[in-house]
Wavefront OBJ file of the C-alpha trace (Angstrom):
o trace
v -39.340 27.501 25.001
v -36.167 28.051 26.951
v -33.692 29.758 24.637
v -30.344 30.161 26.352
v -28.345 30.930 23.214
v -26.305 34.113 23.484
v -24.484 34.497 20.177
v -26.907 32.760 17.821
v -30.421 33.999 17.221
v -33.391 31.912 16.139
v -35.443 33.078 13.185
v -39.182 33.575 13.564
v -39.726 30.625 11.223
v -37.880 28.252 13.565
v -39.637 29.712 16.621
v -43.016 29.040 14.969
v -41.958 25.494 14.029
v -40.838 24.780 17.587
v -44.172 26.048 18.936
v -46.003 23.725 16.506
v -43.921 20.756 17.711
v -44.703 21.723 21.305
v -48.447 21.917 20.608
v -48.522 18.594 18.799
v -46.352 16.605 21.232
v -46.820 18.353 24.575
v -43.026 18.505 24.908
v -41.204 21.782 25.557
v -38.137 22.553 23.484
v -34.988 23.874 25.147
v -32.126 25.212 23.043
v -28.763 25.945 24.558
v -25.047 26.213 24.013
v -22.532 23.431 24.645
v -18.818 23.013 24.093
v -18.910 19.798 22.061
v -18.724 19.379 18.309
v -21.723 20.370 16.185
v -25.195 19.883 17.607
v -26.885 17.198 19.647
v -30.332 16.445 20.962
v -31.783 14.565 23.887
v -35.313 13.613 24.759
v -36.472 13.626 28.375
v -39.747 11.703 28.663
v -40.085 12.311 32.394
v -39.879 16.112 32.131
v -41.364 16.196 28.620
v -38.463 18.105 27.106
v -36.682 18.054 23.790
v -33.220 19.504 24.439
v -31.174 20.811 21.528
v -27.609 21.815 22.241
v -25.513 23.576 19.637
v -21.933 24.799 19.768
v -22.427 28.539 19.358
v -18.779 29.270 18.607
v -18.754 26.687 15.823
v -22.003 27.932 14.263
v -21.535 31.704 14.664
v -19.851 31.844 11.253
v -22.797 30.092 9.581
v -25.715 31.803 7.888
v -29.042 32.187 9.653
v -30.428 29.596 7.227
v -27.800 27.027 8.212
v -28.419 27.601 11.923
v -32.185 27.313 11.341
v -31.704 24.114 9.365
v -29.499 22.536 12.043
v -31.875 23.294 14.905
v -35.015 22.329 12.957
v -33.303 19.124 11.790
v -32.480 18.086 15.349
v -35.968 18.950 16.645
v -37.531 16.990 13.783
v -35.624 13.825 14.764
v -37.292 13.774 18.158
v -40.636 14.981 16.807
v -40.781 11.996 14.462
v -39.667 9.672 17.241
v -42.447 10.962 19.489
v -45.042 10.718 16.720
v -44.011 7.127 16.060
v -44.275 6.172 19.740
v -47.682 7.874 20.064
v -48.986 6.057 16.969
v -47.522 2.975 18.300
l 1 2 3 4 5 6 7 8 9 10 11 12 13 14 15 16 17 18 19 20 21 22 23 24 25 26 27 28 29 30 31 32 33 34 35 36 37 38 39 40 41 42 43 44 45 46 47 48 49 50 51 52 53 54 55 56 57 58 59 60 61 62 63 64 65 66 67 68 69 70 71 72 73 74 75 76 77 78 79 80 81 82 83 84 85 86 87 88
């Protein structure tokens, strides 16, 4: 997992969840900062990456639980999409 966040920290629970997604899908998860609004996610089939980008400045006032929820929520979108395409 490539964690480039500087202000926000991931809880152990989210780190474990991300590792489970990686094991089940074969896709790495990259989490980084961006200057847009909120959070966004992209899926790169060629490089096998799930990329979550979150505006650190916007979320630094949030609780650890809210940050965890946001990141896990975004990862889950792509996890379900991948599971659906695998089952296909």
